[in-house]
C-alpha positions as CSV (number, residue, x, y, z in Angstrom):
1,X,-72.2,41.8,-8.6
2,X,-74.3,38.9,-7.5
3,X,-77.7,39.9,-6.1
4,X,-78.4,36.6,-4.3
5,X,-76.4,35.2,-1.4
6,X,-77.2,31.5,-0.9
7,X,-75.6,29.7,2.0
8,X,-73.9,27.2,-0.4
9,X,-74.0,27.0,-4.1
10,X,-72.0,24.7,-6.5
11,X,-70.4,26.9,-9.1
12,X,-68.0,24.8,-11.3
13,X,-65.0,22.6,-11.3
14,X,-61.5,24.0,-12.0
15,X,-58.0,22.6,-12.0
16,X,-54.8,23.6,-10.3
17,X,-52.2,24.7,-13.0
18,X,-48.5,24.1,-13.1
19,X,-47.7,27.0,-10.8
20,X,-50.4,26.1,-8.3
21,X,-52.8,28.7,-9.7
22,X,-56.6,28.3,-9.9
23,X,-58.7,29.9,-12.6
24,X,-62.0,31.4,-11.6
25,X,-64.4,31.2,-14.6
26,X,-65.2,34.5,-16.3
27,X,-68.9,34.3,-15.5
28,X,-68.2,34.2,-11.8
29,X,-65.5,36.9,-11.9
30,X,-68.0,39.2,-13.6
31,X,-70.8,38.3,-11.2
32,X,-68.6,39.1,-8.3
33,X,-66.8,42.1,-9.9
34,X,-63.4,40.6,-9.6
35,X,-60.6,41.9,-11.8
36,X,-57.0,40.8,-12.6
37,X,-55.0,40.4,-9.4
38,X,-58.0,40.5,-7.1
39,X,-56.8,39.3,-3.6
40,X,-58.5,36.4,-1.9
41,X,-58.5,35.1,1.7
42,X,-58.0,31.3,1.6
43,X,-59.8,29.6,4.5
44,X,-59.5,25.9,5.3
45,X,-62.6,24.1,6.4
46,X,-61.8,20.5,7.2
47,X,-60.7,19.0,3.9
48,X,-62.0,21.9,1.9
49,X,-60.9,25.4,1.0
50,X,-63.0,28.6,0.9
51,X,-62.0,31.5,-1.2
52,X,-63.3,34.9,-0.1
53,X,-62.6,37.9,-2.3
54,X,-60.8,40.5,-0.1
55,X,-62.1,43.5,-2.0
56,X,-65.7,42.8,-0.9
57,X,-64.7,42.2,2.7
58,X,-62.6,45.4,2.6
59,X,-65.5,47.4,1.1
60,X,-67.9,46.1,3.8
61,X,-65.4,47.1,6.5
62,X,-65.0,50.6,5.0
63,X,-68.8,51.0,5.0
64,X,-69.0,49.9,8.6
65,X,-66.2,52.2,9.7
66,X,-67.7,55.1,7.7
67,X,-71.1,54.6,9.2
68,X,-69.7,54.4,12.8
69,X,-67.7,57.6,12.3
70,X,-70.6,59.5,10.8
71,X,-72.9,58.3,13.6
72,X,-70.3,59.6,16.1
73,X,-70.3,63.0,14.3
74,X,-66.6,62.8,13.2
75,X,-65.4,64.3,9.9
76,X,-62.3,63.4,7.9
77,X,-60.7,66.6,9.2
78,X,-61.2,65.4,12.8
79,X,-59.5,62.1,12.0
80,X,-56.6,63.7,10.1
81,X,-56.0,66.1,13.0
82,X,-55.3,63.1,15.3
83,X,-52.5,61.6,13.1
84,X,-49.5,63.6,14.4
85,X,-50.1,62.6,18.0
86,X,-50.9,59.0,17.0
87,X,-47.7,58.8,15.0
88,X,-45.7,60.1,18.0
89,X,-47.3,57.6,20.4
90,X,-46.5,54.7,18.1
91,X,-42.9,56.0,17.5
92,X,-42.4,56.5,21.3
93,X,-43.7,53.0,22.0
94,X,-41.3,51.5,19.4
95,X,-38.2,53.7,19.8
96,X,-38.4,55.2,23.3
97,X,-39.4,58.6,24.7
98,X,-38.2,60.9,21.9
99,X,-40.8,62.0,19.4
100,X,-40.8,61.3,15.7
101,X,-40.4,65.1,14.9
102,X,-37.3,65.2,17.2
103,X,-35.7,62.2,15.5
104,X,-36.4,63.5,12.1
105,X,-34.8,66.9,12.9
106,X,-31.7,65.2,14.2
107,X,-31.4,63.0,11.1
108,X,-31.9,65.9,8.8
109,X,-29.0,67.8,10.4
110,X,-26.7,64.9,10.0
111,X,-27.5,64.6,6.3
112,X,-26.8,68.3,5.6
113,X,-23.1,67.9,6.4
114,X,-22.6,65.1,3.9
C-alpha cells in the first residue's frame, strides 16, 4: 500500500475500452492493494471524475467502528445478543405488529401440510 498521501498526484493516462471499462495500471493496483473486481466509488467533481477504492474506505470505517465499540466497553457477544430484538423491531416496522418469530412459525406450519 502507498505510504504517502499527497493532496493531488498525476498518475498516468488511460483509455476507456469498448465496454466503458478503465484499466488501472498494475503499478498503482499493487501500490493500493487492489485486486480483480475491487469496487470503486465514482465521484464527479465538475468536469472530472474521482475514483475511490471502496475497500480502503470500508476498512477505515471498520477500524473506526471497532475503536468506538472497544472504547464503549462492548464485546462481539454484547452486539450479537441485540440482534433478535433489532430484527423484530425492523420486521414490526415493515410488516406490522407481529414479530418475525411469530410469522416464521406460521409459515412453517403451512409448509408442513404440503
